[in-house]
C-alpha positions as CSV (number, residue, x, y, z in Angstrom):
1,M,-122.4,93.8,-8.7
2,A,-122.6,96.3,-5.8
3,R,-126.0,97.0,-4.3
4,T,-127.7,100.4,-4.4
5,I,-129.6,101.2,-1.2
6,L,-131.5,104.4,-0.8
7,H,-132.6,105.6,2.7
8,A,-135.4,108.1,2.7
9,D,-136.1,110.0,5.9
10,M,-138.8,112.7,6.3
11,D,-137.6,116.0,7.8
12,A,-139.2,116.7,11.2
13,F,-142.1,114.7,10.0
14,Y,-144.9,115.5,12.6
15,A,-143.8,119.1,13.1
16,S,-143.6,119.6,9.3
17,I,-147.1,118.3,8.9
18,E,-148.4,120.7,11.5
19,Q,-146.6,123.7,9.9
20,R,-147.9,122.7,6.5
21,D,-151.5,122.5,7.8
22,R,-151.4,125.5,10.2
23,P,-149.8,128.5,8.5
24,E,-149.6,130.4,11.8
25,L,-146.9,127.8,12.9
26,R,-144.6,128.4,10.0
27,G,-141.3,129.9,11.0
28,R,-142.0,129.2,14.7
29,P,-140.3,126.6,17.1
30,V,-142.9,123.8,17.1
31,V,-142.7,120.8,19.3
32,V,-145.0,117.8,18.8
33,G,-145.5,115.6,21.8
34,G,-146.9,115.6,25.3
35,S,-146.4,118.8,27.3
36,S,-146.9,117.1,30.7
37,D,-144.0,116.5,33.1
38,R,-143.7,113.1,31.5
39,G,-144.2,114.1,28.0
40,V,-141.6,113.4,25.4
41,V,-140.7,115.2,22.2
42,A,-141.9,113.2,19.2
43,A,-140.7,115.8,16.6
44,A,-139.3,119.3,16.7
45,S,-139.3,121.8,13.8
46,Y,-135.9,123.0,12.6
47,E,-136.7,126.4,14.3
48,A,-137.0,124.4,17.6
49,R,-133.8,122.4,16.9
50,R,-131.8,125.6,17.0
51,F,-132.4,125.6,20.7
52,G,-131.0,122.1,21.1
53,I,-134.4,120.4,21.1
54,H,-134.6,116.9,19.6
55,S,-136.9,113.9,19.5
56,A,-137.0,111.7,22.7
57,M,-136.1,114.7,24.8
58,P,-138.3,115.2,27.9
59,S,-140.8,118.0,27.2
60,V,-139.9,119.7,30.4
61,E,-136.3,120.1,29.2
62,A,-137.6,121.3,25.8
63,R,-139.7,124.0,27.4
64,R,-136.8,125.0,29.6
65,R,-134.5,125.5,26.5
66,C,-137.2,127.3,24.5
67,P,-139.9,128.9,26.6
68,G,-141.5,130.3,23.5
69,A,-141.9,126.9,21.8
70,V,-145.4,126.0,20.6
71,F,-146.4,122.5,21.9
72,V,-148.8,120.5,19.7
73,R,-150.3,117.4,21.1
74,G,-150.3,115.7,17.7
75,D,-152.7,113.6,15.7
76,M,-151.5,110.1,15.0
77,Q,-154.3,109.3,12.6
78,K,-153.4,112.2,10.4
79,Y,-149.7,111.3,10.6
80,A,-150.4,107.7,9.7
81,R,-152.5,108.8,6.7
82,E,-149.6,111.0,5.5
83,S,-147.2,108.0,6.0
84,K,-149.3,105.8,3.7
85,R,-149.2,108.5,1.0
86,I,-145.4,108.7,1.3
87,F,-144.8,105.0,1.2
88,A,-147.1,104.8,-1.9
89,V,-144.7,107.2,-3.6
90,F,-141.7,105.1,-2.5
91,R,-143.2,102.0,-4.1
92,R,-143.5,103.8,-7.4
93,F,-139.7,103.5,-7.6
94,T,-139.2,99.9,-6.4
95,P,-141.3,97.2,-4.7
96,A,-138.4,96.5,-2.3
97,V,-139.3,99.0,0.4
98,E,-138.5,98.3,4.1
99,G,-140.3,100.6,6.4
100,L,-138.4,101.4,9.6
101,S,-141.0,103.8,11.0
102,L,-143.8,106.0,9.8
103,D,-141.3,108.5,8.4
104,E,-138.3,106.5,7.0
105,A,-137.6,103.5,4.8
106,F,-134.9,101.7,2.9
107,L,-135.4,101.2,-0.8
108,D,-133.4,98.7,-2.8
109,L,-132.5,100.2,-6.2
110,T,-130.1,97.5,-7.3
111,G,-130.4,96.7,-10.9
112,S,-132.8,99.6,-11.6
113,Q,-130.4,102.0,-13.3
114,R,-131.3,100.8,-16.8
115,L,-135.0,101.5,-16.1
116,L,-134.9,104.5,-13.8
117,G,-131.4,106.1,-14.4
118,P,-128.4,106.7,-12.1
119,P,-129.1,106.4,-8.4
120,A,-128.7,110.2,-7.7
121,E,-131.3,111.0,-10.4
122,V,-133.7,108.5,-8.8
123,G,-133.1,110.1,-5.4
124,H,-133.9,113.5,-6.8
125,A,-137.0,112.2,-8.6
126,L,-138.2,110.6,-5.4
127,R,-137.7,113.7,-3.4
128,A,-139.6,115.7,-6.0
129,A,-142.5,113.2,-6.1
130,V,-142.9,113.2,-2.3
131,R,-142.9,117.0,-2.3
132,E,-145.5,117.2,-5.1
133,E,-147.7,114.6,-3.3
134,T,-147.5,115.9,0.2
135,R,-145.8,119.3,0.2
136,L,-143.2,117.8,2.7
137,A,-139.5,117.5,2.5
138,V,-137.6,114.2,2.6
139,S,-133.8,113.7,2.8
140,V,-132.1,110.9,1.0
141,G,-128.9,108.9,1.4
142,I,-127.6,106.5,-1.2
143,A,-124.9,103.9,-0.7
144,P,-124.0,100.2,-1.3
145,V,-125.0,99.2,2.2
146,K,-127.9,100.0,4.6
147,M,-125.9,101.6,7.4
148,V,-124.0,103.9,5.2
149,A,-127.2,105.0,3.4
150,K,-128.8,105.8,6.7
151,I,-125.8,107.9,7.8
152,A,-125.8,109.7,4.5
153,S,-129.4,110.7,4.7
154,D,-128.8,112.0,8.2
155,L,-125.9,114.1,7.0
156,A,-128.0,115.4,4.1
157,K,-130.6,116.9,6.3
158,P,-132.5,119.1,6.0
159,D,-134.0,118.6,2.6
160,G,-131.0,117.2,0.8
161,L,-129.4,114.2,-0.9
162,L,-126.0,112.6,-0.4
163,E,-124.7,109.7,-2.4
164,V,-121.7,107.6,-1.2
165,R,-120.4,105.4,-4.1
166,N,-118.8,102.0,-3.5
167,H,-115.2,103.2,-3.7
168,E,-116.0,106.1,-1.3
169,V,-117.3,104.1,1.6
170,R,-114.2,103.6,3.6
171,A,-113.1,107.3,3.3
172,F,-116.6,108.4,4.1
173,L,-116.8,106.4,7.3
174,A,-113.2,106.9,8.5
175,P,-113.6,110.3,10.3
176,L,-117.0,109.6,11.8
177,P,-117.4,109.0,15.6
178,V,-117.8,105.4,16.8
179,G,-121.3,106.2,17.9
180,R,-122.4,106.2,14.2
181,V,-122.1,102.4,14.1
182,W,-125.5,100.7,14.6
183,G,-125.9,99.4,18.1
184,V,-123.1,101.5,19.7
185,G,-124.9,103.5,22.3
186,P,-123.5,105.9,24.9
187,V,-122.2,103.1,27.2
188,A,-120.3,101.2,24.5
189,Q,-119.1,104.5,23.0
190,A,-117.7,105.6,26.4
191,R,-116.0,102.2,26.8
192,L,-114.4,102.4,23.3
193,A,-113.3,106.0,23.9
194,A,-111.6,105.1,27.1
195,A,-109.7,102.4,25.2
196,G,-108.6,104.9,22.6
197,F,-111.2,104.2,19.9
198,E,-112.7,107.6,18.8
199,T,-113.4,107.2,15.1
200,L,-114.6,104.5,12.7
201,A,-111.0,104.5,11.2
202,D,-109.8,103.4,14.7
203,L,-112.3,100.6,14.8
204,A,-111.5,99.5,11.2
205,A,-107.8,99.1,12.1
206,A,-108.3,97.5,15.5
207,E,-107.0,94.1,16.4
208,P,-109.9,91.7,16.6
209,A,-108.7,90.4,20.0
210,R,-108.8,93.9,21.4
211,L,-112.3,94.5,20.3
212,W,-113.3,91.1,21.6
213,E,-112.0,92.1,25.0
214,L,-114.1,95.3,24.9
215,L,-117.3,94.1,23.3
216,G,-117.2,90.3,23.3
217,D,-118.5,88.5,20.2
218,W,-120.1,91.7,19.0
219,G,-116.7,93.3,18.4
220,A,-116.2,91.5,15.1
221,A,-119.5,92.8,13.8
222,V,-118.7,96.4,14.9
223,A,-115.3,96.2,13.1
224,S,-117.0,95.0,9.9
225,L,-119.6,97.8,10.0
226,S,-116.9,100.4,10.6
227,R,-115.4,99.3,7.3
228,G,-118.7,99.5,5.5
229,E,-119.2,95.7,5.4
230,D,-122.9,95.2,5.9
231,L,-124.6,92.3,4.2
232,R,-128.1,93.0,5.4
233,E,-130.7,93.1,2.7
234,V,-133.6,95.4,2.3
235,E,-136.6,93.3,3.7
236,P,-139.9,94.5,2.3
237,W,-141.8,92.2,4.7
238,R,-140.7,90.4,7.8
239,E,-142.8,88.0,9.7
240,P,-144.0,89.6,13.0
241,V,-142.7,88.2,16.2
242,S,-145.0,90.0,18.6
243,Y,-147.7,92.8,18.8
244,S,-147.9,95.2,21.8
245,E,-149.4,98.4,23.1
246,E,-148.1,100.5,26.0
247,N,-148.4,103.9,27.6
248,T,-146.6,106.0,30.2
249,F,-149.0,107.5,32.7
250,A,-148.9,111.3,33.4
251,E,-148.6,110.4,37.1
252,D,-147.7,107.1,38.8
253,V,-150.7,104.8,39.2
254,G,-151.1,102.6,42.2
255,D,-154.8,101.8,41.9
256,A,-155.2,98.2,40.9
257,E,-158.5,98.7,39.1
258,R,-157.2,101.5,37.0
259,L,-154.2,99.5,36.0
260,A,-156.4,96.5,35.1
261,A,-158.7,98.8,33.1
262,T,-155.8,100.2,31.2
263,A,-154.5,96.7,30.5
264,R,-157.8,95.8,29.0
265,V,-157.6,98.8,26.6
266,H,-154.2,97.6,25.4
267,A,-155.4,94.0,25.2
268,E,-158.3,95.0,22.9
269,S,-156.0,97.0,20.7
270,V,-153.5,94.1,20.4
271,A,-156.3,91.7,19.6
272,R,-157.9,93.9,17.0
273,R,-154.5,94.3,15.2
274,L,-154.0,90.5,15.3
275,R,-157.4,89.9,13.8
276,R,-156.7,92.4,11.0
277,D,-153.6,90.5,10.1
278,G,-155.2,87.0,10.4
279,L,-153.1,86.0,13.4
280,R,-153.5,84.5,16.8
281,A,-151.2,84.4,19.8
282,R,-150.4,81.7,22.3
283,T,-148.7,83.9,24.9
284,V,-149.8,87.2,26.6
285,V,-147.1,89.4,28.1
286,L,-147.5,92.2,30.7
287,K,-144.9,94.9,31.0
288,L,-144.7,97.2,34.0
289,K,-142.2,100.0,34.7
290,L,-142.2,100.9,38.4
291,G,-142.3,104.6,39.4
292,R,-139.5,104.6,42.0
293,R,-136.2,105.4,40.2
294,R,-133.2,103.2,41.2
295,S,-130.5,104.8,39.1
296,P,-130.0,107.9,36.8
297,G,-131.1,107.9,33.1
298,A,-134.1,106.6,31.2
299,R,-133.3,103.0,32.3
300,G,-133.2,103.9,35.9
301,Y,-136.8,102.6,36.6
302,P,-137.2,98.9,37.5
303,L,-138.9,97.0,34.7
304,L,-141.0,93.9,35.4
305,T,-142.4,91.5,32.7
306,R,-144.8,88.6,33.3
307,Q,-146.2,86.2,30.7
308,L,-148.9,83.6,30.5
309,T,-149.4,80.9,27.9
310,L,-153.0,80.4,26.9
311,P,-154.6,76.9,26.5
312,E,-155.3,77.7,22.8
313,P,-154.1,80.5,20.5
314,S,-156.5,83.4,20.6
315,D,-157.3,86.8,18.9
316,D,-159.9,87.8,21.5
317,G,-159.4,91.0,23.5
318,A,-161.4,89.8,26.4
319,T,-159.2,86.7,26.7
320,F,-156.1,88.8,26.6
321,G,-157.5,91.2,29.1
322,E,-158.3,88.4,31.5
323,A,-154.8,87.1,31.2
324,A,-153.3,90.5,31.7
325,R,-155.4,91.0,34.8
326,S,-154.2,87.7,36.2
327,L,-150.6,88.7,35.5
328,L,-151.1,92.0,37.2
329,A,-152.4,90.3,40.3
330,R,-149.5,87.9,40.2
331,A,-147.0,90.8,40.1
332,A,-148.2,91.8,43.7
333,L,-147.1,95.4,43.2
334,A,-145.8,97.1,46.2
335,Q,-145.3,100.5,44.6
336,P,-147.0,102.6,41.9
337,V,-146.5,102.1,38.1
338,R,-145.1,104.5,35.6
339,L,-145.7,102.5,32.4
340,L,-147.9,99.6,31.5
341,G,-147.9,97.5,28.4
342,V,-149.6,94.4,27.1
343,G,-148.2,92.2,24.3
344,A,-148.9,89.0,22.4
345,T,-146.3,86.6,21.1
346,N,-145.8,83.0,19.9
347,L,-148.0,83.9,16.9
348,V,-149.7,81.5,14.5
349,R,-151.9,82.0,11.5
350,A,-155.6,82.1,12.3
351,D,-156.2,79.5,9.5
352,A,-153.3,77.2,10.5
353,G,-155.0,75.3,13.2
354,Q,-156.5,71.8,12.8
355,L,-160.3,71.8,12.4
356,G,-162.0,70.4,15.5
357,L,-164.4,67.5,15.4
358,F,-167.1,69.5,17.3
359,E,-168.6,72.9,16.9
360,P,-166.8,75.6,19.1
361,P,-168.6,76.4,22.4
362,A,-171.4,78.9,22.3
363,E,-169.3,81.5,24.2
364,T,-166.5,81.3,21.7
365,R,-168.9,81.8,18.8
366,R,-170.5,84.7,20.6
367,R,-167.2,86.4,21.2
368,S,-166.2,85.9,17.6
369,R,-169.4,87.6,16.3
370,L,-168.9,90.4,18.8
371,N,-165.3,90.9,17.7
372,R,-166.3,91.1,14.1
373,A,-168.9,93.7,14.9
374,L,-166.4,95.7,17.0
375,D,-163.8,95.6,14.1
376,E,-166.4,96.9,11.6
377,L,-167.3,99.8,14.0
378,A,-163.6,100.5,14.6
379,D,-162.8,100.6,10.9
380,R,-165.7,102.9,10.2
381,F,-165.7,105.2,13.2
382,G,-162.3,104.8,14.9
383,P,-160.8,102.4,17.5
384,R,-162.5,104.1,20.5
385,A,-166.0,104.5,19.0
386,V,-167.3,101.5,21.0
387,V,-165.5,100.1,24.0
388,R,-166.2,97.6,26.7
389,A,-167.7,99.0,29.9
390,E,-164.8,97.9,32.0
391,E,-162.1,99.5,29.8
392,G,-160.1,102.5,31.1
393,D,-158.2,105.4,29.6
394,A,-154.8,104.7,28.1
395,E,-153.8,108.2,27.1
396,R,-150.1,108.3,26.2
397,A,-147.6,110.8,27.5
398,A,-145.7,110.6,24.2
399,L,-146.4,109.8,20.5
400,S,-144.5,107.1,18.6
401,L,-143.1,106.8,15.1
402,Q,-143.4,103.0,15.2
403,I,-145.1,101.2,12.4
404,K,-147.8,99.1,14.0
405,R,-148.7,96.0,12.1
406,G,-152.5,95.4,11.8
407,E,-153.3,99.1,12.5
408,D,-155.6,100.7,9.9
């Protein structure tokens, strides 16, 4: 039996929330994101999109294209609350919900037709339920495979629904550009175009050896996807591999103490999320993007990563902060930093370790009590209600749509 996958994608999520809550913004070009020179568009209303503004565009370029655009800094706590309400609606239709970001998800409707009705009816009911609950619009794509469902929801925007049935998949994909295939970015698309591959029909009919020459082992997967052959299942819950926090500074930072203070902020946030999920990490990772550009494009800035394995798995922000500071010193930076991030990986369950024969050291017990108190205060009053004296400011130049595990 063919699967039935629904992809739901909120329309201009952040911007739509602002227009809903602020009537004076309705009908105006609204851009949500940082307005500084390094700000990035997180969401643009459809009025702003008429000027060619889109997410991930530098705010400077967005302002150039539409001088009259209204820039809104954004409120991540509000957007996260709305996301939870939306996902609660999704789960009324199926427990198999795979969140991709705060504003989009895959839903597996396979086998639900007897209970819920035909897939298109389910899609319309879901859209109506989201609108009734939030007064926001969601576009829906329905198909037998994930990639096709996602493409369909994109083509259904704004505020629409498109179903691609099993026998329609090949014809639906055939005229689309090769850039529609997951993983085919601008570089791969240019390479394929230079070799004469413009559409998915071209890729579907290509000789395997030719695609191997162009894309290596990945070529076979690209050809399969171009024919609508995608065996990936909807995964309601995947085990986390790592937790991280990062920010892009409004201006390059060369001061070592400020970098260390920012690293501590991220370390505390990562540790708090790990504790909330009952995890500990063996390895701390420091990510640095240097400020001096080497080549054009977003990847033109040198990126450094350093990591340190701890003697014991930890969920303590002070421990992570000390490790990050050590890694920062080890990096021996000779130029200012554009971006700084702290991550934790090699995760284990907090209750998976073997019980020790002796009571933990007094300092470990003290930190554990302190962390519990900080978590309670953060849950009640917000993550920045109480901070360590040595922590700095980690204001971000851009918002994110990422779902962060362990974040309330």
